[in-house]
N, C-alpha and C positions, 0 to 999 in steps of 0.2 A: 504493500500500500504506500502510495506517495505520501510524503510529509504534508502535502497540501490537501490530500484527500482525507475526509473525516467520515467516521461511521454514520450511517443513515440514522436520522433522528426524526421523530414526528414533529410536524410544524404546528404551532398555534394557528388557528384559522386566520385568514386575512380579514381583519376587522376594520370596518369603516373608521376613519380618523377625522377628527375635527379639522376644519380647513385652515390650518396654520400657514399653508402655502397656496399659491394659485393653482387651481385645477381647471384646465381648459374644458370647453364644452365637449361632452362625450367621454370624458376621462373620469376615472375614480382613483382615489388615494386610500390605500390601506396600510395597516401595520402588521408585520409578522414577527412574532416572538420566537426566537430560537435560543438554544443554550449559548450564553456568552455574547449574544448580539441581537439587536432588534433592528429590522430593516423596514423602511418605507417603500412600498411598491405602488407605482403608478401604472394604471392599466386602462385599456379601452375594451369594453365588452365586445366579444367577437360578433361579426355581422351574422354569423350562423354557426351552428355546431360543426365540428369536424375540421376546423382550420388548424394548421400546424402551429405549435407555440413558438414564440420568439421572445428573447430577453435582451434588453439594451443596457449597456454599462457606460456611464459618463466618464469624463476626464477630470483632471485635477481642478478643483475649485468649481466644478459644474454640479449638475444634479439631473435627476430624471426628466426635468422640464426641457433639457436640451434636445430631447427626442420627440417632443410633442408633434412638431410639424411632420416628421417622417412617419410617426405612428399613424397620424391621420391619413396620410397618403397610402398606407398599407392596409387600410380597412378592407376586408374582404379577401386579403391575401394571407395574413397570419393573425394569430391570437396574441396581441402585443402586451408585454409587461416591461416596464423599465424600473430598475432598482436604484435607490439612493444608497451609495456605498456608505459604510459606517462613518459617522461624523460629518456627512455631507447631506445637502437637501434637508429632508425631514427625518433622517435617521440619526439617533444619538450615537455617541462614541462607542466603540467596542469595549467590553469589560476589561480585556487584557491590554488595551492601549496599543495594539499592533496595527500600524498603518502601512506596513510593508506591502509590496506587490503580492507576496504570498499570503499575507493576512487578508487583503481584499479578495484575492482569488478564493481563499478558504470560505469567506462569507458567501460568495456566489455559489460555490459548490454545496455548501451547507443548505442554502435555500433550495437549490435544484433537487438535491437528495430528499429534503424534507417535503417539498411540495409535490414531488412525483411528476413534474412537468417535462423532465428531460426524456429524450434528447430534444434540444431546442435549436432554433436558428439563433446563434449568438452574435450580437453586434457590439462593438466597442469603439470608443473614440479616445485618442491620446492615452492617458493613464489607463483608461478602460480598455484600450486596445492591448496594452501590455498584460493586463489582468485576463482578458479574454484569450490571449495567446497561451498563457500559462494554464488556464482552465482546460483549453482544448488539447494541450499536450499531455497533461497528467490524467485527464478524465475524458478520453475520446468518446466514451459511451454516453456522455451528456450533450454532445454537440452534433447537430445535423450538418449545418454549414456555418462558416465563420465570415463575418464582414468586419473589416477594420478600416476606420476612417482616421487617417493621420495617426497611426499607432506609435506610441512612444517606445520605440525599440532603440537599442544602443547605437550612438553615432560617435565616431572617432573625432570628427570635427564639428562640434556643436555650433550652430549659428549664433552670432553675437547677440541677436535679439532674444535668444532663448536663455542666455546666461543668467539674467536676473531671476528667472523662474527657478533655475537649477540651484542658485545660491540661496533661495528661500529656505532650503533645508539646513543651512549652516547655523550653528548655535548663535543665538542672539540676533539673527537676521530679521525675525518678525518684529522684535522690539525696536530695532533700528528703523525698519520700514515704517512702523507706526509713528515714530517720532518725526521722521522726515515728511510724512504725508498727513500730519495731524490737522493741517489747515485745509486739506482737500475736502470738497463736498462729496457726497455719495454720487452725485451726477458726474463729477470729474473722474471719480474712480471707475465708474461704469464705462465712461468714454475711453478711458485708458485700456480697460480689458477688451472692449470691442475693437479698438484700434489694433490690439495685438492679435486677436483671434480671427477677425474677419478680413478677407481679401479686400472688401469694399464696405466699410462701416455704414456707408450711405444706404445700403440695402436694408438696414434695420429700420423698421417703421417706428413712428413716434409712440404707438401703442406698445410695441415690444420693448422699446427703450424704457418706458414708464414701468412696465412689469419687472424689468431687470433692476431698476432702481429700488422698487419695493422689496424685491427679494434680497438684494444686498443689504438694505437697511435692516431687514429681519435677521439676517445671518450675522451681521456685525454685532448684534446684541447677544449672540450665543456665547457663553463663557468658554466653549471649546473650539470656536471657529479657527483661530490662528494655530492652535495646537494640531488640529486635523490637517490644516494646510501644510504646516512646516514638516510634520512627521511624514505625511504622504509624499511630499517633495523629496525628503531625505530617503524614504523607502524606494522611490523611483531611481534616484541617483545610485543607491546601493545596488539595486538590481542591474544597473548598467555595468557594474564592476564584477559581477559574478561570471565565472567561467565554467567550463565543463558542462555536465548535463543540466545544470541549473541555469545556465546562461540563456537569455531570452532568444538569441538567434539559434542556439542549438535546439531550444524547445520549438521554435518556429519550424524547423526541419522535421520535427516529429509530428506535426499536425497532419492528420489524415483527412479532415473534413474539407470539402470544396471551399475555397477561400476567395473572397472578393476584397481587393485592396483598393483604397481610394485615397489619392494624394492631391493636395492643392498647390498650384504653382506659386501662390502668394503666401504660403504658410511660413510664419515667422518663428514657429516653435519646433516643428518637425521638418527636416530638410527634404525638399522636393527631390533631391538627388538620391534619397534612400529608396525611392519607389522601385527602381530596377533591382536593387539588392533584395528587397522584400519579395519581389516577383520570382526571383531565383530561389529563395529560401523556402517558401511554402510550396510543397510538392504539387499541389493541385490548385493553382491560383490563376486568377485573371486580374488585370489591372485597369483601373479607370483613373485617368489624370484629368483634373479640372484646372486649367491654367489660371483662371481668375478667382479661384476659391482660396480661402485661407485655411485655418486650422479646424474649422467646424463645418465642413461641407454639408452635413446633414441638416444644418440650420440655414446655410446660405443658398444651397441648391437642392432642396429636398426632393424636387421632382426628378432630377437627374439621378440622385442616389436611389430613390425608390425604383426607377426604371431599371437600373443596373442590378438591384437586388432581385427584382422579379425575373430578370433574365438568368441570374444565377440559379434561382430555384427551378426555373423551367429546364435549363440545361443540365441540372443535376438530378432531374427526376424527383424533385422535392416539392413541386407545386401542389398546393391544396386547391380546392375549387375556387375559381376567381369570378367575381361578379362582373356583369357587363357594365361598362361605363363607370362613372363615379371615380373617387380618388384612388380606389384600389384597382381600377381597370388598366388597360394597356395604353391609355391615352396620355401618360405622363410625358413631359417634355424631355427630349433627348439631352445628351451630355455635351453636345458640341459647344454650347455657349460657355460652359465652365472651363476643427477640427478642421 
């Protein structure tokens, strides 16, 4: 048994949760109690019975809300759930304080084992891409297909724009950043994040910007916000240094599931140049590059990502019944225009 794999345990039912965070139309937010961790799960009730299950894993500083646009466009294709990793979104910190990539992967595995939803179509962005890669490598029985949007896999030459994020895990960095930015408004902080994560921040609507401000205001009040950020950043950097069978690139080579890789040409956090290495490392992979996208293509170009995902399912023989028309149909915009 892998050190990441845990014995199967019964899950507490997904209980409706008070709306502490925004829940988009058609979504539900529930809480799942598991030994050592409580996870918030965002879901869209399936259009009909029999759709294959999908689980979405967000990146550093993100939450399950990052997947709302894509989940909506995959109605009628998959039965969607998105997890808030421990300490992020509406999930409280893990009891053991483990924010390593392995710790986050363990939480995902524990949920899938307990819920009985596996094997799932697993999707991950950034840190969530590293987590999803590890889950797929150590528990192939839980994964039907793997979709990675700008996955945080080790780079020898990190982009200069990504260095501050990596340094966030250094001791005292959070306190220093807090002092330096104490005069910043929440709106300024959100604009900074969007400028770093989007290829074109102008694509963010005023409504979406307002929602992002509200969410950051809420999370900045949480006593564990910076602890979750810094420890997760440190865990990701530590994962970059691992070699041997525990190295992320070695684990990528062990992934058996059909894999869709999505990279943005304007990504300031994950190098666009890593796309070809990733395509060579995953044994059954296809690559979608979106030249105008940044780090969160599923938020910037959800139609293109949804179309590529549907093609992955169709070509892998994993498609469930697909409704005619609507956001889940074949009418999504192609990827030529283009976490």
